[in-house]
Backbone bond lengths (Angstrom), bond angles and torsions (degrees), N, CA, C in turn:
res aa  C-N    CA-C-N  psi(-1)  N-CA   C-N-CA  omega(-1)  CA-C   N-CA-C  phi
1 M - - - 1.464 - - 1.524 111.14 -
2 I 1.350 115.81 -43.26 1.461 119.49 -179.86 1.518 111.06 -64.69
3 S 1.341 117.27 -44.87 1.461 120.56 -177.85 1.523 111.14 -62.45
4 T 1.353 117.30 -39.48 1.457 121.01 178.70 1.515 111.00 -61.72
5 K 1.332 115.62 -42.41 1.461 120.27 179.76 1.523 110.71 -62.09
6 I 1.328 116.97 -42.20 1.453 121.14 -179.33 1.520 110.92 -61.39
7 M 1.327 116.95 -47.37 1.452 119.98 -175.32 1.519 111.65 -70.32
8 E 1.354 117.11 -30.33 1.453 119.24 177.71 1.528 111.06 -64.85
9 R 1.340 117.64 -39.52 1.451 118.74 -179.12 1.526 110.95 -84.11
10 N 1.348 116.68 -15.35 1.463 122.30 172.29 1.528 112.69 56.53
11 T 1.328 115.56 38.77 1.452 120.87 178.13 1.524 109.82 -135.64
12 L 1.318 114.85 166.07 1.458 121.86 175.00 1.520 107.33 -125.51
13 K 1.332 116.18 118.02 1.461 121.45 179.84 1.533 108.77 -101.82
14 V 1.341 115.06 126.66 1.465 121.87 -174.24 1.526 109.46 -120.13
15 L 1.329 116.10 136.44 1.459 121.91 177.41 1.520 109.20 -126.05
16 T 1.336 117.37 131.33 1.461 120.88 171.89 1.516 108.52 -117.54
17 Y 1.361 115.28 140.15 1.465 118.86 -171.15 1.527 109.80 -159.20
18 N 1.312 116.65 124.94 1.460 122.19 168.56 1.525 106.45 -87.80
19 I 1.343 117.10 108.95 1.468 119.84 -171.51 1.528 113.15 -89.46
20 H 1.328 118.03 2.41 1.470 122.04 173.39 1.536 111.32 56.80
21 K 1.329 115.33 38.17 1.474 123.62 177.14 1.530 112.75 62.02
22 G 1.339 115.90 21.26 1.460 119.64 177.59 1.509 114.82 86.82
23 F 1.327 117.52 11.94 1.467 121.54 -179.78 1.525 110.63 -114.28
24 N 1.331 115.16 158.21 1.454 118.48 176.17 1.521 109.74 -74.53
25 S 1.307 117.17 178.77 1.462 121.15 -170.49 1.527 112.96 -64.25
26 T 1.322 118.41 -26.02 1.462 121.12 179.96 1.526 112.59 -91.93
27 N 1.325 116.76 -2.37 1.472 123.04 -177.96 1.528 113.35 66.85
28 R 1.303 117.70 12.89 1.466 120.31 -178.42 1.526 112.48 -87.54
29 N 1.320 116.32 -33.18 1.465 120.10 -174.37 1.523 110.91 -115.89
30 F 1.327 115.40 134.89 1.455 121.31 175.17 1.527 107.59 -87.22
31 V 1.333 116.89 114.91 1.468 121.21 -169.60 1.527 112.22 -121.40
32 L 1.336 117.62 19.84 1.465 119.97 -175.38 1.530 111.83 -60.44
33 H 1.326 118.01 -35.91 1.469 120.49 179.03 1.530 110.68 -64.73
34 D 1.318 117.28 -38.57 1.471 120.78 176.73 1.525 111.11 -68.73
35 I 1.337 116.47 -37.98 1.465 119.89 175.98 1.523 110.08 -61.45
36 K 1.321 116.15 -43.48 1.469 120.60 179.88 1.525 111.04 -58.92
37 E 1.317 116.29 -47.23 1.463 120.24 -179.25 1.526 111.02 -65.04
38 S 1.320 117.05 -38.98 1.465 121.02 -176.60 1.526 112.26 -69.93
39 I 1.334 117.53 -43.18 1.467 118.27 -179.18 1.528 111.20 -71.21
40 R 1.323 117.64 -26.61 1.466 119.46 176.64 1.523 111.44 -66.16
41 Q 1.317 116.57 -32.11 1.458 120.30 179.12 1.532 111.72 -66.43
42 I 1.330 117.27 -25.72 1.465 120.92 -179.62 1.526 111.07 -74.87
43 D 1.338 116.96 -28.61 1.464 123.14 178.31 1.531 111.89 58.06
44 A 1.335 116.05 46.36 1.461 120.33 177.11 1.525 110.22 -76.51
45 D 1.317 116.08 151.39 1.459 121.58 177.04 1.524 111.77 -84.00
46 L 1.331 115.65 -28.10 1.453 121.12 -173.76 1.526 108.74 -139.56
47 L 1.339 116.20 124.87 1.458 122.11 177.73 1.523 109.29 -113.06
48 L 1.327 116.77 131.70 1.458 122.17 172.77 1.523 107.02 -117.23
49 L 1.332 115.60 108.81 1.455 122.06 -169.42 1.521 110.98 -114.73
50 Q 1.329 115.44 142.91 1.456 121.29 176.63 1.536 109.59 -120.85
51 E 1.332 114.54 159.98 1.470 122.67 -178.82 1.531 110.66 52.34
52 I 1.308 114.61 57.90 1.453 120.81 178.85 1.529 108.35 -117.90
53 H 1.325 116.39 131.40 1.459 120.75 -176.52 1.530 111.33 -73.57
54 G 1.334 114.81 132.06 1.453 119.98 166.53 1.516 110.00 -90.88
55 E 1.333 116.15 -32.98 1.463 122.36 178.08 1.520 108.56 -156.74
56 R 1.339 115.57 141.39 1.469 120.40 177.95 1.527 108.14 -158.13
57 D 1.319 117.83 95.60 1.460 122.23 -172.89 1.523 113.05 -69.58
58 I 1.319 117.65 -42.07 1.464 120.55 -174.70 1.525 111.47 -62.46
59 S 1.321 116.67 -42.08 1.461 120.37 -175.33 1.524 112.62 -65.27
60 K 1.328 117.65 -26.48 1.462 120.81 179.72 1.531 111.45 -60.97
61 S 1.310 116.40 -34.49 1.461 120.07 -179.34 1.527 112.50 -86.10
62 R 1.322 117.25 -16.79 1.473 121.16 -177.13 1.519 113.31 -91.29
63 F 1.342 117.24 -26.45 1.461 120.38 -174.33 1.526 110.11 -125.74
64 D 1.336 116.49 123.46 1.458 121.49 -178.16 1.522 112.48 -64.68
65 D 1.338 116.79 -29.48 1.466 120.12 -176.44 1.523 112.41 -98.08
66 W 1.347 117.09 16.68 1.465 119.30 175.88 1.531 108.48 -65.62
67 P 1.349 119.73 129.00 1.473 120.82 -175.40 1.525 112.21 -64.36
68 S 1.324 115.94 150.10 1.462 121.41 179.77 1.524 112.13 -74.53
69 N 1.342 117.11 -24.68 1.469 120.57 175.51 1.528 109.00 -102.70
70 N 1.336 116.97 178.05 1.464 118.14 -178.99 1.529 110.61 -72.92
71 Q 1.325 116.13 165.93 1.465 120.10 -169.91 1.516 113.43 -65.35
72 F 1.335 117.82 -37.77 1.469 117.25 -177.45 1.527 110.98 -71.19
73 E 1.335 117.99 -33.31 1.470 119.90 175.13 1.525 110.87 -70.20
74 F 1.311 116.60 -36.70 1.464 121.32 178.09 1.528 110.56 -62.44
75 L 1.329 117.03 -45.06 1.460 120.21 -179.92 1.528 112.20 -70.66
76 A 1.324 116.57 -35.20 1.470 120.97 -175.37 1.518 112.63 -74.60
77 D 1.294 118.32 -19.30 1.455 125.88 -170.64 1.532 114.30 -38.67
78 E 1.352 116.05 115.28 1.472 125.61 172.20 1.524 114.63 68.68
79 I 1.313 118.57 -5.37 1.471 120.95 -178.80 1.520 110.81 -112.66
80 W 1.317 116.24 -56.95 1.459 121.94 -178.47 1.532 107.65 -104.91
81 H 1.322 115.55 96.33 1.463 120.85 -171.13 1.528 112.92 -77.93
82 H 1.310 117.04 -9.44 1.463 121.10 -176.98 1.528 108.08 -123.76
83 H 1.321 116.71 132.03 1.456 119.11 -178.67 1.520 111.45 -152.90
84 A 1.327 114.24 154.87 1.468 122.47 176.28 1.517 107.38 -136.52
85 Y 1.324 115.61 145.14 1.462 120.78 -178.56 1.513 109.07 -135.11
86 G 1.330 116.48 137.19 1.454 121.63 177.43 1.517 111.13 -128.78
87 K 1.327 117.47 122.94 1.467 121.55 177.56 1.527 109.70 -67.45
88 N 1.332 115.74 139.31 1.461 117.82 168.36 1.523 112.32 -137.28
89 A 1.309 117.93 5.21 1.465 122.12 172.88 1.524 107.56 -150.07
90 I 1.322 116.48 119.08 1.460 121.92 -175.52 1.527 108.67 -122.18
91 Y 1.345 116.29 132.20 1.461 121.25 -179.38 1.526 107.83 -142.96
92 K 1.328 117.20 177.50 1.466 121.33 -172.29 1.521 112.60 -59.68
93 S 1.322 117.23 -37.14 1.459 120.38 -174.83 1.525 113.78 -92.31
94 G 1.336 117.72 -0.04 1.462 118.48 179.74 1.511 113.28 156.77
95 H 1.329 115.39 -149.94 1.461 120.41 -179.76 1.521 109.55 -161.80
96 H 1.332 116.26 158.16 1.460 121.25 172.49 1.517 108.46 -140.85
97 G 1.331 115.51 166.92 1.458 119.28 -177.65 1.512 111.67 -175.54
98 N 1.326 115.44 -145.91 1.461 123.03 -179.09 1.523 109.77 -106.46
99 A 1.329 115.58 154.20 1.468 119.93 176.98 1.518 109.99 -142.86
100 I 1.315 115.51 146.39 1.461 122.90 171.18 1.524 107.27 -117.01
101 L 1.334 116.55 123.64 1.458 122.54 175.35 1.528 107.55 -113.92
102 S 1.325 116.56 134.89 1.466 119.40 -172.39 1.522 111.63 -142.85
103 K 1.323 115.68 143.30 1.458 120.75 170.48 1.521 111.17 -79.46
104 Y 1.319 116.28 -16.86 1.463 122.24 178.06 1.525 109.75 -102.93
105 P 1.321 117.58 156.39 1.471 120.41 179.24 1.526 112.25 -60.17
106 I 1.325 115.88 137.81 1.458 122.50 169.82 1.523 106.06 -96.44
107 V 1.322 117.06 103.11 1.461 120.67 -170.73 1.521 112.29 -77.75
108 E 1.332 116.91 -24.23 1.464 120.43 174.47 1.516 108.97 -160.80
109 W 1.320 115.44 153.09 1.457 119.42 177.92 1.522 110.06 -156.90
110 E 1.339 115.19 156.65 1.459 121.41 179.16 1.521 109.01 -150.68
111 N 1.326 116.05 140.64 1.456 121.89 176.06 1.524 108.55 -101.92
112 I 1.340 116.50 123.03 1.461 121.43 -176.03 1.524 109.18 -107.24
113 D 1.317 116.27 117.03 1.462 122.11 -179.21 1.524 109.47 -73.67
114 V 1.343 116.45 122.64 1.465 120.83 177.30 1.528 110.40 -123.01
115 S 1.334 116.33 27.16 1.467 121.09 -178.22 1.522 110.72 -72.62
116 L 1.317 115.26 138.61 1.453 121.00 173.76 1.523 111.76 -108.38
117 M 1.343 115.98 -13.42 1.454 120.55 179.59 1.528 109.21 -150.99
118 Q 1.332 116.40 145.11 1.457 120.78 -176.85 1.518 112.30 -64.48
119 S 1.315 117.26 -29.93 1.465 120.59 -177.42 1.519 112.80 -73.86
120 A 1.334 117.99 -12.36 1.472 121.25 -179.18 1.522 108.83 -142.52
121 S 1.329 115.92 69.82 1.459 120.80 -178.87 1.525 110.06 -67.96
122 R 1.335 116.81 139.15 1.464 122.47 -179.18 1.525 109.30 -139.35
123 S 1.333 116.20 155.78 1.458 119.49 176.67 1.518 110.45 -155.04
124 L 1.327 114.89 164.53 1.453 123.58 173.77 1.525 107.32 -114.54
125 L 1.312 117.94 125.57 1.458 121.85 179.32 1.528 108.54 -103.30
126 H 1.329 115.69 112.01 1.467 122.00 -175.29 1.524 109.15 -107.63
127 G 1.323 116.12 116.01 1.456 121.57 178.13 1.521 111.08 -121.08
128 T 1.327 116.94 149.28 1.463 122.11 175.44 1.524 108.18 -112.72
129 I 1.323 115.87 119.59 1.466 123.19 -176.15 1.521 109.03 -100.24
130 E 1.315 117.12 134.40 1.461 120.57 177.91 1.522 109.62 -113.37
131 L 1.325 116.24 119.53 1.462 121.09 178.44 1.526 109.52 -67.39
132 T 1.310 115.87 134.72 1.456 121.35 -167.89 1.519 113.34 -61.95
133 E 1.317 117.61 -46.93 1.463 120.81 -172.81 1.531 112.89 -82.30
134 T 1.326 116.55 -45.01 1.460 120.10 -173.72 1.524 113.30 -90.11
135 R 1.342 117.35 -15.17 1.466 123.97 -175.83 1.530 111.78 65.43
136 K 1.316 116.72 13.17 1.462 120.80 177.19 1.522 109.07 -69.90
137 R 1.337 117.19 141.62 1.460 121.28 -177.79 1.525 111.26 -109.53
138 I 1.324 114.96 136.60 1.457 122.64 179.20 1.523 108.11 -122.80
139 H 1.314 116.64 129.23 1.457 121.61 177.76 1.527 109.13 -88.64
140 A 1.335 116.18 131.18 1.463 122.06 179.27 1.521 108.85 -127.78
141 I 1.323 116.50 127.52 1.463 121.39 179.63 1.525 108.52 -121.03
142 C 1.334 114.85 118.29 1.461 122.17 179.19 1.527 108.06 -93.14
143 V 1.327 116.47 125.16 1.460 122.80 -167.92 1.524 110.83 -120.02
144 H 1.328 115.81 136.99 1.468 121.44 165.78 1.528 107.11 -140.07
145 L 1.336 115.60 104.05 1.456 120.60 -173.75 1.529 111.60 -94.96
146 G 1.329 115.48 169.63 1.454 122.13 -174.66 1.518 114.09 -76.28
147 L 1.329 114.63 171.47 1.458 121.57 -176.15 1.528 113.34 -85.58
148 F 1.326 117.20 -17.39 1.459 120.68 -174.00 1.531 111.06 -105.41
149 G 1.328 115.73 145.30 1.456 121.57 -174.17 1.517 113.86 -58.34
150 L 1.321 117.57 -49.12 1.460 120.97 -179.42 1.523 111.03 -63.25
151 E 1.322 115.42 -38.72 1.463 121.13 177.54 1.523 110.15 -60.00
152 R 1.326 116.87 -47.56 1.466 120.84 -179.09 1.526 111.51 -64.89
153 Q 1.332 117.61 -38.16 1.460 120.20 179.44 1.530 111.20 -58.16
154 R 1.307 116.23 -45.85 1.463 119.70 179.65 1.527 111.42 -67.84
155 Q 1.320 116.26 -38.14 1.465 119.63 179.16 1.524 111.17 -67.57
156 L 1.316 117.01 -38.13 1.464 120.58 177.73 1.528 111.07 -67.64
157 S 1.316 117.18 -36.25 1.472 120.28 176.04 1.522 110.53 -63.34
158 T 1.338 116.40 -39.89 1.459 120.60 176.83 1.526 110.50 -64.95
159 L 1.323 116.63 -39.96 1.461 120.98 178.27 1.524 111.01 -62.23
160 V 1.328 117.20 -44.44 1.466 121.46 178.36 1.529 110.16 -60.53
161 D 1.334 116.61 -46.04 1.469 120.26 179.53 1.518 111.07 -62.08
162 R 1.315 116.30 -40.30 1.465 120.29 179.62 1.526 110.81 -60.93
163 I 1.301 117.06 -45.73 1.459 120.89 -178.40 1.528 110.79 -68.02
164 D 1.320 116.67 -41.58 1.467 120.57 179.36 1.522 112.35 -60.14
165 T 1.325 116.60 -34.60 1.461 120.63 -174.62 1.524 114.25 -97.06
166 H 1.340 118.51 -16.18 1.463 119.87 -172.92 1.531 114.65 -126.11
167 V 1.330 117.49 -7.42 1.469 119.86 -178.33 1.530 108.81 -123.07
168 P 1.336 118.67 114.43 1.471 120.15 175.57 1.525 110.28 -57.27
169 H 1.318 116.46 142.59 1.463 119.68 -174.59 1.526 112.19 -63.67
170 D 1.329 118.04 -25.98 1.459 120.27 -179.82 1.524 112.49 -92.18
171 A 1.350 118.21 4.29 1.465 121.29 179.67 1.520 109.97 -87.46
172 P 1.331 118.59 137.50 1.469 120.74 175.89 1.526 110.62 -58.92
173 L 1.334 116.04 139.24 1.461 121.44 -173.89 1.524 110.01 -137.90
174 I 1.340 115.17 136.75 1.467 122.64 173.80 1.522 107.45 -127.39
175 I 1.322 117.01 127.71 1.461 122.60 173.97 1.521 106.48 -122.56
176 A 1.317 117.67 117.95 1.463 119.05 -174.18 1.523 110.43 -146.89
177 G 1.328 114.74 153.72 1.449 119.51 176.72 1.515 112.37 148.81
178 D 1.328 113.91 -158.99 1.458 122.65 -178.90 1.530 107.92 -96.83
179 F 1.324 116.43 106.80 1.457 121.74 -176.13 1.535 112.46 -91.50
180 N 1.327 117.29 -11.17 1.471 121.23 -177.47 1.535 111.40 50.00
181 D 1.319 116.10 32.72 1.464 122.00 -172.55 1.529 109.51 -112.11
182 W 1.332 115.94 64.57 1.457 118.89 -176.05 1.533 112.70 -70.39
183 T 1.341 118.09 -14.35 1.464 121.24 178.43 1.527 113.19 -89.84
184 G 1.340 117.66 -11.59 1.458 121.00 178.16 1.512 115.00 78.82
185 K 1.330 118.46 14.76 1.464 121.21 -176.95 1.528 113.56 -75.32
186 A 1.330 117.05 -13.24 1.466 119.57 -180.00 1.523 112.16 -73.77
187 E 1.304 116.96 -15.73 1.460 121.26 -171.89 1.527 112.83 -56.05
188 K 1.332 117.01 -40.42 1.466 119.71 -175.04 1.523 111.80 -62.51
189 Y 1.330 117.24 -32.10 1.459 119.90 179.68 1.532 110.90 -66.24
190 F 1.305 116.76 -33.06 1.454 120.87 -175.89 1.525 112.35 -84.93
191 T 1.316 117.32 -44.76 1.465 119.60 -178.02 1.525 111.51 -77.17
192 R 1.338 116.77 -38.20 1.467 120.54 -176.52 1.524 112.66 -80.58
193 D 1.313 116.11 -44.17 1.465 120.41 -170.72 1.528 114.31 -99.21
194 L 1.324 117.43 -26.02 1.466 118.97 -172.07 1.521 114.03 -118.37
195 D 1.326 118.12 -14.10 1.464 121.54 -178.78 1.525 111.48 57.39
196 V 1.342 115.90 42.28 1.458 120.94 175.60 1.529 108.98 -110.49
197 E 1.330 116.03 162.72 1.460 121.68 -179.43 1.522 110.13 -125.65
198 E 1.329 115.96 144.14 1.462 120.52 175.54 1.519 107.93 -88.19
199 V 1.327 117.18 129.79 1.458 120.62 -166.68 1.531 112.71 -65.55
200 F 1.321 118.42 -39.26 1.460 120.24 -178.30 1.524 110.97 -73.34
201 K 1.316 116.76 -39.01 1.460 119.43 178.80 1.523 110.54 -67.52
202 T 1.329 116.40 -35.05 1.463 120.21 177.98 1.524 111.18 -67.90
203 S 1.325 116.90 -41.32 1.463 120.02 -173.78 1.528 113.56 -84.65
204 S 1.349 117.52 -31.15 1.464 119.47 -174.98 1.524 114.01 -126.40
205 G 1.340 117.30 -5.60 1.446 120.52 178.97 1.513 115.08 88.57
206 K 1.333 117.83 0.79 1.469 120.48 179.83 1.523 109.97 -153.40
207 Y 1.318 114.45 156.24 1.457 120.05 177.85 1.532 110.35 -69.56
208 A 1.317 115.20 156.10 1.465 119.98 176.11 1.526 110.18 -79.32
209 R 1.303 116.56 137.19 1.464 121.27 175.43 1.531 108.54 -81.81
210 S 1.326 115.57 127.16 1.466 118.64 -171.64 1.522 114.54 -133.76
211 F 1.336 118.13 -0.09 1.460 120.72 -176.53 1.527 109.50 -145.94
212 P 1.363 117.56 140.30 1.470 128.70 -6.83 1.528 111.69 -76.69
213 G 1.309 116.20 159.84 1.452 121.16 -171.06 1.517 114.66 -59.46
214 W 1.349 117.96 -34.84 1.464 119.84 -176.39 1.522 112.69 -76.10
215 L 1.352 117.23 -23.26 1.468 121.23 176.87 1.524 107.57 -156.42
216 P 1.313 118.15 81.55 1.471 121.15 -172.67 1.534 112.83 -65.34
217 V 1.340 115.09 122.43 1.463 120.40 177.75 1.529 111.70 -127.37
218 L 1.340 118.00 -16.66 1.456 121.70 -178.34 1.526 110.65 -111.08
219 S 1.331 115.39 141.92 1.467 121.11 179.95 1.523 108.79 -93.96
220 M 1.310 115.85 86.54 1.462 121.73 -175.94 1.525 112.63 -96.38
221 D 1.323 116.64 -30.71 1.461 121.87 -172.91 1.524 110.01 -107.61
222 R 1.325 116.57 144.71 1.470 121.23 -175.71 1.529 110.59 -141.95
223 I 1.330 114.66 160.58 1.468 122.00 169.30 1.527 106.83 -132.60
224 Y 1.326 116.29 111.04 1.462 122.57 177.15 1.529 109.23 -104.42
225 T 1.326 116.30 146.64 1.468 119.15 -179.17 1.520 111.14 -143.56
226 R 1.322 113.77 160.26 1.460 123.08 173.13 1.516 107.57 -149.17
227 G 1.315 116.91 132.29 1.454 120.85 176.15 1.514 115.20 79.45
228 L 1.339 117.38 16.92 1.461 121.83 177.10 1.525 109.44 -131.39
229 E 1.322 116.23 143.37 1.461 121.30 179.44 1.526 109.72 -90.31
230 L 1.329 116.55 118.32 1.455 121.62 -179.46 1.527 110.89 -76.32
231 L 1.327 115.96 129.43 1.456 122.09 176.30 1.518 112.60 -104.06
232 D 1.342 116.18 -36.66 1.458 119.65 -175.13 1.528 108.47 -162.67
233 C 1.330 116.46 149.90 1.460 120.98 171.32 1.523 108.57 -147.50
234 R 1.334 115.21 142.52 1.462 120.68 -177.06 1.517 110.05 -146.54
235 R 1.301 116.50 145.35 1.462 119.67 167.48 1.525 106.91 -98.04
236 L 1.303 116.54 136.58 1.461 122.10 -174.18 1.524 108.24 -98.55
237 H 1.326 116.26 96.81 1.455 121.05 -177.41 1.519 109.54 -122.24
238 G 1.302 117.14 179.39 1.455 120.39 -175.09 1.515 110.27 76.59
239 K 1.332 116.61 -159.94 1.461 120.25 -179.70 1.516 110.04 -72.87
240 P 1.357 118.74 143.36 1.474 128.02 -4.96 1.528 112.72 -88.47
241 W 1.348 116.98 -0.68 1.453 121.55 -166.04 1.523 113.39 -64.10
242 R 1.306 117.95 -35.05 1.464 119.74 -174.44 1.526 113.05 -67.74
243 R 1.327 118.51 -17.64 1.468 120.56 178.52 1.530 112.04 -102.23
244 L 1.321 117.02 8.03 1.462 119.97 -179.30 1.532 109.37 -100.10
245 S 1.294 118.94 -112.84 1.467 122.43 -177.65 1.530 112.09 -69.93
246 D 1.346 115.98 173.79 1.465 119.92 173.20 1.524 111.61 -81.63
247 H 1.321 118.18 -5.01 1.465 123.96 171.57 1.532 108.27 -114.51
248 I 1.327 116.54 161.12 1.461 120.31 167.53 1.530 108.11 -107.94
249 P 1.335 117.10 152.81 1.463 119.44 -179.76 1.523 112.26 -79.31
250 L 1.341 113.85 155.84 1.460 121.65 173.36 1.514 108.42 -117.03
251 M 1.331 116.87 142.66 1.456 122.15 -178.39 1.520 110.08 -127.46
252 A 1.327 117.00 141.13 1.459 121.82 173.69 1.517 108.92 -139.56
253 E 1.309 115.87 146.20 1.470 121.21 178.80 1.521 109.16 -124.18
254 F 1.317 115.45 134.39 1.463 122.19 -175.11 1.523 110.73 -124.24
255 A 1.322 114.71 150.13 1.465 120.03 173.15 1.520 109.11 -78.16
256 I 1.316 115.94 140.41 1.454 121.42 173.34 1.516 107.46 -99.77
257 Q 1.321 116.98 115.76 1.465 120.92 -176.27 1.531 109.22 -71.02
């Protein structure tokens, strides 16, 4: 039923969201159940999520509503039947990282470690999505970059190399996530080296403000694309999003040729 609906509208709806490990911006309230309900209302075909727990032993004893399975399986339940998860921060009580949830099959995926220091582990999660009816493949890379400029420069260079060597230039490509690039210096890597466009800057002339969630003033999160026709893009702010994560989600919808 879901696949039929997707093909009838002939579009691909993408959501990127740093879920802050399922906690609100102050870390006082566990809001993963509210996040689950809210993202389901968007009805996206493809989710690229950052700061999502794969395992967290301590929290299970602290919160009665902590899910029995890992967070990406909990969020994907009955809607996004295909998912990939890549660790990028590992500690004694568990780990968290990036996840891709998809209504379409993920035919292959790889997690690329781009950490420069143990205290701030980072990775790029690269998945290849195959559309059910047309068998067309779309490359999706979920990104969470470092807080420091030099760190991001090296991570962006790795991202460029990854795309050059693993993504055909004529293949549709989505790069989305938390870039921590509030100064906009990452732009040259995308326009100069990859020939991709950021959807909000293309449509409105500026990046979407996505951080902090209660009053977004910094443009931390992005959606870059190549080989896809943009139909719509929106930042999801206000209720209920401002009381959930410390980021707000970004959404984009593309035509499927």
